[in-house]
C-alpha positions in Angstrom: -15.7 17.9 -32.0 -13.1 15.1 -32.6 -13.0 11.8 -30.8 -10.0 10.9 -28.8 -8.8 7.6 -30.2 -6.3 7.2 -27.4 -8.1 5.9 -24.2 -4.9 6.1 -22.1 -3.9 9.0 -20.0 -1.1 11.0 -21.4 1.4 9.7 -18.8 4.1 7.8 -20.8 4.7 4.2 -20.0 8.2 4.1 -21.4 10.5 5.9 -19.0 14.1 6.7 -18.2 15.7 6.2 -14.8 15.2 9.9 -14.1 11.5 9.8 -14.5 10.1 6.5 -13.1 6.5 5.5 -13.9 4.0 6.7 -11.3 1.8 3.6 -10.8 2.5 -0.1 -10.0 0.9 -1.1 -13.3 3.0 1.4 -15.3 6.2 0.2 -13.7 5.3 -3.5 -14.4 4.2 -2.8 -18.1 7.5 -0.8 -18.6 9.5 -3.8 -17.3 8.0 -5.9 -20.1 9.0 -3.4 -22.6 5.7 -1.4 -23.1 2.1 -2.0 -23.8 2.2 -4.4 -26.7 5.2 -6.3 -25.5 3.6 -6.8 -22.1 0.3 -8.0 -23.6 2.1 -10.4 -26.0 4.3 -11.8 -23.2 1.5 -12.3 -20.8 -0.9 -13.6 -23.4 -3.7 -11.1 -22.9 -5.3 -8.6 -25.3 -3.8 -5.1 -25.5 -7.0 -3.5 -24.2 -6.7 -5.6 -21.1 -3.3 -4.0 -20.3 -4.6 -0.6 -21.3 -7.3 -1.0 -18.6 -4.6 -1.8 -16.1 -2.7 1.3 -17.0 -5.9 3.4 -16.7 -6.6 2.1 -13.2 -3.0 2.1 -12.2 -3.0 -1.5 -10.9 -3.2 -5.1 -12.1 -6.2 -7.0 -10.8 -5.5 -9.5 -8.1 -6.9 -12.2 -10.3 -4.2 -11.6 -13.0 -1.3 -10.9 -10.7 -0.2 -14.6 -10.5 -0.2 -14.8 -14.3 1.8 -11.6 -14.7 4.2 -12.8 -12.0 4.7 -16.2 -13.7 5.3 -14.6 -17.1 7.6 -12.0 -15.5 10.2 -14.8 -14.8 11.6 -14.1 -18.3 12.6 -10.5 -17.3 16.0 -9.6 -16.1 15.7 -9.2 -13.1 12.5 -11.2 -12.8 9.4 -9.8 -11.3 8.8 -10.5 -7.6 5.7 -10.3 -5.5 7.0 -7.0 -4.1 6.8 -5.4 -7.5 3.0 -5.4 -7.2 3.1 -3.0 -4.2 3.7 0.7 -4.2 6.7 1.2 -1.9 5.8 4.9 -1.4 2.2 4.1 -0.2 1.4 5.2 3.3 0.9 2.3 5.8 -2.4 2.4 7.7 
């Protein structure tokens, strides 16, 4: 039995406008240009960003950092980018 060296789900992060990412974390990582570019721009290790993708969210403790580093994007990240617009309201 071989080991799976890729700990990420098979859902692609890089997307086209026709197939948007499914999670908040995937959408934000894609805005930075992918896994490595996101980690480099934010200043965290790649495995940290991989964990965000696996969980589908960016921890609250890191959101301010991601938001601050997201000011270099065009358009810049906003606090609303951290919420799933399609999520049901309780």
